C-alpha positions in Angstrom: 10.5 14.4 14.4 13.2 15.5 16.8 11.8 19.0 16.9 8.2 20.1 17.5 6.2 19.6 14.4 4.7 23.1 14.5 5.0 25.4 11.5 4.9 29.2 11.3 1.5 28.9 9.7 0.0 27.2 12.8 -1.0 30.3 14.7 -2.8 30.1 18.1 -6.0 31.0 16.3 -5.5 28.2 13.8 -4.7 25.7 16.6 -8.0 26.7 18.4 -9.9 26.2 15.1 -8.4 22.8 14.7 -9.4 21.8 18.2 -12.9 23.2 17.6 -13.4 20.4 15.0 -13.3 17.8 17.9 -14.1 19.6 21.1 -17.2 21.8 21.8 -16.8 25.0 23.8 -14.0 25.6 26.4 -12.5 28.5 24.4 -10.4 29.6 27.4 -8.7 26.2 27.8 -8.1 25.9 24.1 -6.6 29.4 24.0 -4.3 28.6 26.9 -2.9 25.4 25.3 -2.5 27.1 21.9 -0.5 29.9 23.4 1.7 27.4 25.4 2.4 25.5 22.1 3.1 28.7 20.1 5.5 29.9 22.8 7.4 26.6 22.4 7.8 27.3 18.7 8.8 30.9 19.5 11.6 29.8 21.8 12.9 27.4 19.2 13.4 30.4 16.8 15.7 32.3 19.1 19.4 32.6 18.1 20.6 33.0 21.7 21.1 29.5 23.0 21.3 30.7 26.6 18.0 32.5 26.3 16.5 29.5 24.5 17.4 27.2 27.4 16.1 29.7 30.0 12.6 30.0 28.5 10.7 27.0 29.9 7.1 26.0 29.1 4.4 27.6 31.3 2.6 24.5 32.6 -1.2 24.6 32.8 -3.7 23.5 35.5 -7.1 22.7 34.2 -10.0 22.8 36.7 -13.3 21.3 35.8 -15.6 18.4 36.4 -15.3 15.1 34.6 -16.5 14.9 31.0 -16.0 18.5 30.0 -13.1 17.9 27.6 -9.9 18.3 29.6 -8.2 15.1 28.4 -9.5 15.5 24.9 -8.0 19.0 24.6 -4.5 17.7 25.6 -4.7 14.6 23.5 -5.8 16.4 20.3 -3.2 19.1 20.9 -0.4 16.5 20.9 -1.8 14.8 17.9 -2.0 18.1 16.0 1.7 18.7 16.3 2.8 15.0 16.4 4.3 15.4 19.8 5.1 12.5 22.2 2.1 12.4 24.6 1.2 10.5 27.7 -1.7 10.6 30.0 -1.2 9.5 33.6 -3.3 9.6 36.8 -1.6 11.1 39.8 -3.3 8.5 42.0 -1.3 5.7 40.4 1.9 6.9 42.0 3.1 6.6 45.5 5.8 8.2 47.6 9.2 6.6 47.5 9.3 3.8 50.0 5.7 2.8 49.4 4.6 -0.1 47.1 3.6 1.3 43.7 4.9 3.1 40.6 7.5 5.8 41.0 7.0 9.1 39.3 10.1 8.8 37.1 8.2 6.1 35.2 6.2 9.0 33.6 9.3 10.1 31.7 10.3 6.6 30.9 6.9 5.9 29.4 6.9 9.2 27.5 10.3 8.4 26.0 9.0 4.9 25.0 6.1 6.7 23.2 8.5 8.9 21.4 10.6 5.9 20.3 7.5 4.1 18.9 6.4 7.3 17.0 9.8 7.9 15.4 10.4 4.2 14.7 6.9 4.0 13.0 7.8 7.1 11.0 11.1 5.7 9.9 9.6 2.3 9.1 7.0 3.9 6.8 9.9 5.5 4.9 11.6 2.2 4.1 8.6 0.0 3.2 9.3 0.1 -0.5 12.8 -1.2 -0.1 11.6 -3.7 2.5 9.0 -5.1 0.2 11.6 -5.7 -2.5 13.8 -7.5 0.0 10.9 -9.5 1.3 10.1 -10.6 -2.3 13.7 -11.9 -2.7 13.5 -13.8 0.5 10.2 -15.5 -0.6 11.9 -16.4 -3.9 14.9 -17.9 -2.0 12.4 -20.2 -0.2 10.5 -21.2 -3.2 13.4 -21.5 -5.7 16.4 -22.4 -3.5 19.8 -21.7 -5.0 21.5 -24.9 -6.4 24.2 -26.3 -4.1 27.7 -26.0 -5.4 29.8 -29.2 -5.7 32.6 -29.4 -3.2 36.0 -29.3 -4.9 37.9 -32.7 -4.9 41.3 -32.1 -3.3 42.6 -35.4 -4.6 41.7 -34.4 -8.2 43.7 -31.3 -7.8 46.7 -33.3 -6.4 46.7 -36.1 -8.9 45.1 -34.5 -11.9 42.2 -35.9 -14.0 41.4 -36.5 -17.7 40.3 -33.6 -19.8 37.0 -35.2 -20.8 36.1 -35.7 -17.1 36.7 -32.0 -16.5 34.5 -31.1 -19.4 31.7 -33.3 -18.1 31.9 -31.7 -14.6 31.8 -28.2 -16.1 28.9 -28.7 -18.4 26.1 -29.2 -15.8 27.6 -26.4 -13.7 27.1 -23.9 -16.5 23.6 -25.0 -17.1 22.4 -24.9 -13.5 22.5 -21.0 -13.1 20.5 -20.6 -16.3 17.8 -23.0 -15.1 17.9 -21.4 -11.6 17.5 -17.9 -13.0 14.7 -18.9 -15.4 12.8 -20.6 -12.6 13.3 -17.7 -10.3 11.9 -15.1 -12.8 8.9 -17.4 -13.6 8.1 -17.6 -9.9 8.6 -13.9 -9.5 5.9 -13.2 -12.2 3.5 -15.6 -10.5 4.2 -13.9 -7.2 3.5 -10.4 -8.5 0.4 -11.5 -10.3 -1.0 -12.9 -7.0 -1.5 -16.4 -8.3 0.3 -18.2 -5.4 -0.8 -16.0 -2.4 -2.4 -19.0 -0.6 0.4 -21.4 -1.2 2.0 -22.7 2.0 5.6 -22.1 2.8 7.9 -23.1 5.6 9.9 -20.1 6.6 12.6 -19.2 9.2 11.9 -16.1 11.2 13.2 -14.3 14.3 11.6 -15.3 17.6 10.8 -11.9 19.3 9.2 -13.3 22.4 10.5 -11.7 25.6 10.0 -14.0 28.6 11.2 -11.4 31.2 8.5 -8.8 30.4 6.5 -7.9 33.4 8.9 -9.1 36.1 9.5 -5.6 37.3 6.2 -4.1 36.2 4.6 -1.7 38.7 7.7 -1.3 40.9 10.4 1.2 41.2 12.7 -1.3 39.6 10.8 -1.1 36.3 13.6 0.8 34.5 16.2 -1.7 35.8 14.1 -4.5 34.4 14.1 -3.0 30.9 17.9 -2.4 31.0 18.6 -6.0 32.2 16.3 -7.4 29.5 18.0 -5.3 26.7 21.4 -6.2 27.9 20.7 -9.9 27.9 18.9 -9.6 24.6 22.1 -8.1 23.0 24.4 -10.8 24.6 22.3 -13.8 23.6 22.1 -14.8 20.0 18.8 -14.1 18.3 16.5 -17.2 18.3 14.9 -18.3 15.1 11.9 -20.6 14.6 10.2 -22.4 11.7 6.7 -21.4 10.7 4.3 -22.7 8.1 2.5 -19.7 6.6 0.9 -18.7 3.3 2.9 -16.6 0.8 0.8 -13.6 1.8 1.7 -14.0 5.5 5.3 -14.6 4.6 5.5 -11.4 2.7 4.2 -9.4 5.7 6.6 -11.2 8.2 9.6 -10.8 5.9 8.7 -7.1 5.1 8.6 -6.4 8.9 12.0 -8.0 9.4 13.6 -6.3 6.5 12.2 -2.9 7.4 13.7 -3.2 10.9 17.1 -4.0 9.4 16.9 -0.8 7.3 16.1 1.4 10.3 19.1 2.7 12.4 17.8 2.3 15.9 20.6 4.4 17.4 19.4 7.3 15.3 15.8 6.6 16.3 16.6 6.6 20.0 18.7 9.8 19.7 15.8 11.5 17.9 13.3 10.1 20.4 15.2 11.6 23.4 15.3 15.0 21.7 11.6 14.8 20.8 10.8 13.9 24.4 12.9 16.7 25.9 11.8 19.5 23.4 8.3 18.4 22.4 6.9 16.0 25.1 3.5 16.7 26.6 2.5 15.0 29.9 -1.2 15.1 30.9 -1.3 14.6 34.7 -4.9 13.8 35.6 -6.6 13.5 39.0 -4.1 16.0 40.5 -6.8 17.0 43.0 -6.8 13.5 44.5 -3.3 14.0 45.9 -4.1 17.5 47.3 -4.0 17.7 51.1 -7.1 19.3 52.6 -8.6 19.5 56.1 -7.1 17.3 58.8 -3.9 15.5 58.1 -4.2 11.8 58.2 -2.0 8.9 57.2 -3.3 9.1 53.6 -2.6 12.8 53.5 1.1 12.1 54.3 1.3 9.8 51.3 -0.5 12.3 49.1 1.9 15.0 50.0 4.8 12.7 49.4 3.5 12.1 45.8 3.3 15.8 45.2 6.9 16.2 46.5 8.1 13.4 44.2 6.2 14.9 41.2 7.8 18.3 41.9 11.4 17.6 40.6 10.0 16.1 37.4 7.9 19.3 36.8 10.6 21.7 37.9 13.2 20.1 35.7 15.5 17.2 36.4 17.3 14.4 34.6 15.7 10.9 34.5 17.6 7.8 33.5 15.8 5.7 30.9 17.0 2.7 28.9 17.6 5.1 26.0 19.8 7.4 28.0 19.3 10.4 30.3 16.3 12.6 29.5 16.0 16.2 30.8 12.5 17.3 31.8 13.1 21.1 31.8 11.2 21.7 28.5 8.5 19.1 28.7 5.0 20.7 28.9 2.9 19.5 31.8 -0.8 19.9 31.8 -2.4 18.9 35.1 -6.2 18.5 35.6 -8.7 17.8 38.3 -12.3 18.4 39.3 -11.3 19.9 42.7 -14.8 19.2 44.2 -13.4 18.1 47.6 -10.3 20.3 47.5 -9.0 23.4 45.8 -5.8 24.3 43.9 -4.4 26.1 47.0 -4.4 22.7 48.8 -1.5 21.6 46.6 1.9 22.2 48.1 3.1 25.8 47.3 6.1 24.6 45.3 3.9 22.6 43.0 1.4 25.4 42.7 4.1 27.7 41.5 5.0 25.2 38.7 1.5 25.5 37.2 1.2 29.3 36.6 -1.6 29.1 34.1 -5.0 28.3 35.6 -7.9 27.5 33.4 -11.4 26.8 34.6 -13.5 24.7 32.3 -17.2 25.4 32.1 -19.9 22.7 32.9 -21.8 21.6 29.8 -25.3 22.9 29.1 -28.1 21.7 26.8 -26.8 23.6 23.8 -23.3 22.1 24.3 -24.8 18.6 24.4 -26.7 19.2 21.2 -23.5 20.4 19.5 -21.5 17.5 20.8 -24.0 15.0 19.3 -23.8 16.5 15.8 -20.9 18.9 15.2 -17.4 17.4 15.9 -15.8 15.2 13.3 -16.1 12.3 15.7 -19.6 13.2 16.9 -21.5 10.3 18.6 -24.4 10.3 16.1 -21.9 10.1 13.2 -20.2 7.2 14.9 -23.5 5.2 15.4 -24.5 6.0 11.8 -21.2 4.6 10.5 -21.4 1.5 12.7 -24.9 0.6 11.7 -24.2 1.3 8.0 -22.0 -1.8 8.0 -25.3 -3.8 8.5 -27.0 -1.8 5.7 -29.0 0.4 8.1 -29.7 4.0 7.1 -30.0 5.7 10.5 -31.4 9.3 10.6 -32.0 11.5 13.6 -34.7 14.2 13.6 -33.7 17.6 14.9 -36.3 17.5 17.6 -35.0 14.1 18.7 -31.4 15.5 19.1 -32.8 18.4 21.1 -34.7 15.9 23.3 -31.6 13.8 23.9 -29.6 16.8 24.8 -32.3 17.9 27.3 -32.4 14.4 28.8 -28.6 14.3 29.3 -28.8 17.6 31.0 -31.6 16.5 33.3 -29.9 13.2 34.2 -26.6 15.1 35.0 -28.5 17.5 37.2 -30.3 14.8 39.2 -27.4 12.5 39.5 -23.6 12.8 39.3 -22.6 15.3 36.7 -20.3 13.3 34.4 -20.5 15.8 31.5 -20.4 14.5 27.9 -19.9 10.9 29.0 -23.6 10.9 29.9 -24.3 11.0 26.2 -22.5 7.7 25.7 -24.8 5.8 28.1 -28.0 7.5 26.8 -27.3 6.7 23.1 -26.2 3.2 23.9 -29.5 2.6 25.8 -31.5 4.4 23.0 -30.0 2.2 20.2 -29.6 -1.0 22.2 -32.6 -2.8 20.5 -31.7 -1.5 17.1 -28.1 -2.7 17.4 -29.3 -6.2 18.5 -31.9 -6.6 15.7 -29.9 -4.8 12.9 -28.6 -7.9 11.1 -32.1 -9.5 10.8 -34.1 -6.4 9.9 -35.8 -6.1 6.6 -36.6 -2.4 6.8 -33.2 -0.8 6.6 -34.3 2.8 7.0 -34.7 3.9 10.7 -35.7 7.4 11.8 -35.1 8.4 15.4 -37.7 11.0 16.4 -39.1 12.2 19.7 -41.6 9.3 19.8 -38.8 6.8 19.3 -36.7 8.4 22.0 -39.6 8.4 24.5 -40.4 4.8 23.6 -36.9 3.5 24.2 -36.1 5.7 27.2 -39.6 5.9 28.8 -38.4 4.2 32.0 -35.6 6.8 32.4 -38.0 9.7 31.8 -40.7 8.5 34.2 -38.6 7.1 37.1 -36.8 9.6 39.3 -34.4 6.9 40.5 -32.3 7.1 37.4 -29.3 5.2 38.7 -30.9 1.9 38.0 -31.1 2.7 34.3 -28.1 4.8 33.5 -24.7 5.0 35.2 
């Protein structure tokens, strides 16, 4: 996990093919991110360490209206290679000196994501051992070990009769046998699932963190984390009693035992490396901090945000609670619609740090039709799966899909163009009545054809003021 999880077999062509399973169209954007990812792999193969450090990722600027797939491309790319990924909006940050989040929190959050990923990976690897330890702890609760008798110091001083010694030794020899037999009998019942619902009183760690959120949203956020960790290490761990079933106790004990088996120092070291070498930051709404036209008070703040973002993108060291993190080799993908501004409105230094420009195409009727049916997570597939839980067999006629695609295209052209997100609102409106009635329906087979679409969406088709029906 400390290195990019990209193999020699994952060529740019294969990366694009994988992205095609989830995102329709936008070949140019997919090609750009696939090349950027492959170049990362290429730089890792170099023997010359000096050259390896000098080759930095070529950051990408995606230009396109909302709903065309910018975020999804970046998210799927990170998931494909198991890279730490974070999506942030440029508008959330403010210039230093203003109230709001500082840009260094981007890297802190990215590192936190990497720690979670690697910790989860390590925890998965020790679940078998943790399950065994959890079973032993349940047995300790259910069959407590017999208490040993305290030695009598006076007996040792003054001596005692032989027969008294024999009487004292006899039960002590029997107790372990009875204890072991009882433990093994309980173990068999535990493994057979006979006592899953039995109530136990167990002692577990109290992991509540009362200081969380004290510094949230401020530039002192990282300091808050460090203070909390420092106090957490100084103070003894609290434990509390809980009454739970055997099934719940197994889960709680297994979590505790798994955490004991994972070396957190190794996890944090690997997380910092993964962040530095494999991290991907998707910086959305970059156009909203671009300065265009007359300079006003808001423009000053926007330009300040750009100047604060610049060192992170250029390459700097950010202090996190896991140690210093260098941003030189983190891949930044910025995105924006640029309706009210243009890329050249960004400050020149920031423009130079996004050398690859990709313009994403607006979606047409054919794209909408493919989005409804082709991707692995296609909307129609999602609704079919959801309603199948109620026993409903939902089918869409081809002409109905075509009609829905045309309707989405028309609504986007007459109102705000929100791209593929329009399909969410249309399908939700289309299947609203069915979703409501599904549990009580006797006829479990439903065919969505053109007539059904017209019936459910007739108000939208007829009325030109579409905003009152669909967002």
